[in-house]
N, C-alpha and C positions, 0 to 999 in steps of 0.2 A: 504493500499500498505505499501513500505518499508520505515521504520521509522529511524531504526539503523542498518547501514553497517561495517560489520567487514573484515579490509583489513590486512591479514598478509604479511609480509615485511620480508624478510631475507638481506636486503643491496645492494642487488643487482640491477642492473638496468632494468634485466629482470622482476625481481617481482616488480619492480615499474610501470610496464606496465599497474597494475591494477589500479594506482592512478586516470589518467585521465578520464577513463569509471567510477570509484567509486564517483570521484568529480564532473563529471556531472550531473551523476543521483541525488548525494547527493542535488546538487544545484536545481534540477528541483523540486524535491520531498520535498524540507526542510527538508531532514533527517540529522542525525548525525553520525559520523564516528569514529569507535574505530581503530585506528592503533594498530596492534598488532606484537612483535618479541618474538619469543621464544628463549631464550639463550640456548646452547647447550653445556655440559662440556666437550665435547670431538670435539668439532667443527674443521673442516678442516681450514687453513689458508685463504683460497679464497672460494669463491662461484661464481658458473658463472663466472669467471675472476675478480671478483670486491675481494676487502678485505673483509674477514668474520668478522662481529661483534661479538666480544669473551669476552667483559666486559660490566657489567649493565653501566657504565657510557657510554663508547662507544655509546652502543644501544640507550640509552635516547637520547644524542645527535643527534643522526641520526634521530630519530624518531621526535624531536622536530623540526627538519629542515623540515619534510615531514608535520608536524600541521601547521607552517607557511607558506608554500606551497598552502595546502588547504583553510587556510585562507585568502589568497591574491584570493581566487577566491569565497568569502561568503561561505565558508563550513566549520562548527564549527566541531572539531575533537580534541580528546583524546587520551591517549596514553595506553598499557597495556603491561607490560615485564614481562615474566614468565621463570622460571628457568624450564628446559625440566626434566620432569620426565617420561620417556618412549619415546613412539613413538610421532614426531612432530606431525602426522596428528591426533592423539587421543586427544593430547594437545589442538590442535587447534579448534577441533569438540565440547571439552570440555568448553572452553573458550567462544565460540561461545552462546552456551547456558546460560554461568555463566552473561556475560554482556548483554545477553536479545536482541542479534542482531536476526534481520529478514531476513539477505541477508549477505552471505560471498562472497566476492568477490576475487577471485584468479587470478592469471596467470598459464597457461598450462605450466610450465617447471618443470623439475626435474633432479636429478643427474644421473638418468639410461636412458635418452632419452624420447622421446614423447609417447612412448607406455607403458613404465613403470614410469609413472608421480609421483612424489612426491604429488602433488597438485590432482592429480587423485584420490591418495588414500585418501586425506582429503576429497572430495569430497563424496567416500563411507562411510567414518567416518561420516562425518554430514548427510547424506542422512539415515543412517541406527541409527542413534543417536536420531534424532528427523525430526521436519518438516522444517528446515530451508533451504530454496532455496540457490541455491550455483552458483554465475556467473561467468563462467570460461573464462579468456581473453588471446587470443593469445600474446606469448610474442613478444614485440619489441625492437629492440637496442636503440631506441628513450628513452627508458623508461619511467618516468613522463613527458618528452617533446612532447610523442605522443599526437596526436590529437584525440578528439572521441567526436561523437554526436549520439543523438538520435533520428532517423527520420524515419525509417523504420524495422518493427518488422516482423519476418517471425515466423509462425505456424504451423509447419508440423502436418496434421491430418491423419488418418487411418480409420475414422468412429467409432472407438470406445469409452467408455466414458473415459478410460484411457488417449486416447490423448487429448481428448476433457477438460480434468482437466485445463489444460494450457491456454486453453482462458478466463478465468476471471481474474487470474493475467496480462496477457498480453494487454487485455484490458484496465483495469486500469492503466498499464504501460503506453499504447498508449495515453490515454485521458493526464495523468499527463505532458507527451514530448509532445503532439501535433504531435504525429508521424501517420504514416500510417500503418495499420495492413495488412498483406500480409499469406492469408492461402492458403496451399500447401498441395496437396494430390497425392501422388506418385503412378502411374499405371504403372507396368512393361511391356517391349516388349518381344517378343517371345524369343530372344535373352538373356534376363536377368530374365527371368522366374526362380524362386528357388523353393527348398522343394520338395513337394510331386508333384507340377505341371510341375516338369522340365522335366521329362520323357515322359508324355504325349507331352508336347509342342514341345519335337524334333519328336517324332513320329507323330504329326498332326498339324504342322506349321500354314495352312493355318485356320483349325478350331480355334486354338489356337488363331491367329490375329484376329479374328473376335470377338471372348470371351472378348478378352481385348480392342477390341475399344467400345463394349458394357460396359464395366467396365468403362471404361475412360468417357463417356457420362453420365453414374450415379454418378461418381465422381464429375462431374462437376456440375451438378443438388445437390447435398448435399452440395458441397461448398457454392453454393450460397443461400441454405436454412441457413445454418450457418452464411454467410455472411449478410445476410438480419436482422437475427436478431440484429446483434453487430450494424448496419446501424441507426437501429431505434434508438440508442442512440448517434446518431449524430459522428458517427466514420467513416473515411475515410478505407475503406477496398478492398480490391483486392482478387480475388479468381483465383487459377492457379491450372492447372492440371500439373503436370511433369510425363515423362515418361523414363524410364529404370532403371538402378542400385539406390536404396533408398540414398545414401551418392553422388554419382556424379550428381544426379538430384537436391540432396539438395543443394549441394555446386556449381552446376552451376547458379541457381535461385538465390542462394545470391550474386554471384559475378553479374550477370546482372541484377539483380533489386537493387545492391548498399546497401543490407541488413545490419543493423547495429547491430543486434544480433535476434539469433533463440531461440525462447522458447519452451522448449518440457518438458514435464510430465513422470515421472518416479514411478514406484512402489516401496514399503518400501526395507526390506531387501531381500527379493527374487527377487525381480525387481532389485536391485543394482548391485547384481552380473553379473545378462544378460547385464545391462547397461554398464558395464566396462569390458564385456569377449567377444570383437569382434561386440557387435551390433551397431546399427544405430550411436546413440548418441555418442558410444567409438570412432567409426570410423570417425564420423564428428568433433570431438574435435581434432582428431588427425591428419586433413587437414590443421588446424589453418585458414581456411578462413575467421572466424567472430567468434564474443563472442558468448557463448551458455549458457543460462540459464535453469538449469535444477529444477523444481518445484516436490518436493515429494509429494506423494499421501498419506497420512494418513492412517495409518493401521485401519482395519475395527474393 
C-alpha cells in the first residue's frame, strides 16, 4: 500500500485542498509525506488569488507551516524545494520518482480552468514517466481547513482486465481505511448508446432496449462474482449497476452513495492521451464531484 505521499503546493488555498486528504490517508496508512514547492523564476505575483511564493526563504517558511499542520495530525512530513528548470509538470513528475513517492496527491486546479488543468498535465507526466498513482482532489476555498474521510471507495468496472487492475489497490486501501467498496458497472440506455451502436439504437429502439436489459442483468451477475471474491477477505462490498451516460451515472452514484474517492485504472503512454482527451476519467475529474485515484497499468 502507499507508504510515501508527495504533495505539490504552490502556496494557494486551492492547492492546500490536497492536505486534508493526504493527511488523513497518511495517518491511516502510517505513511510519510513530502511537501514540494517548485520555485518559478518568472512566477506571477499571485496564484489563484493568493500571494505567490517567490523566494526560497518564503517558500521554506510556508512549507514549514504545512509540516507543523500535518504533525498536529500525527503525520510525519518533510519538504522539498526545487528551482524550476523547464515545465512545472515535468519537474513534479521527476521529483516524485526521485524521492521514492508511491502516490502523488494533487488538486485539480490550474491557470487555464478545469479543462486545461495544470495538474491534469502533471498527472499525464507522472503516468507517462512511471507507475506512480495520482490522487486528484477537487479544490476547495477552505484549503487545509477542508474535512476529508475515507469511508466509501467506488471502482467503476466494464468487464475488462484494464478496469479490474484497480481492484487490488482499491481493496487494499479499503482494508487499511476500514472503508466500504462499491463496484459499479454502467450500462447505457437507448438514448445514451454511443459509437457504432447509436445508429441501430435509433432505428430499432425496442430491440435495443431489450438487449440492454439483458446486458444489465449480465452486468449484475458479473459484479456479484467480483464482489464475492473480495468479500472472502472480509471486506464490505456493494455491487451496483448504473444506467445512462457513463460520466453522469458515475457522478450520480458518487453523490447518492456519498463516495469519498473513485479508483480507476489507466494504461501507460497511449492510454494517458485517451484519459485526458475527453474520456470518462477526464470528464469525471472535470465535474469535481469527488476525488479520483488513477492507477497506472505498467507497460508490458
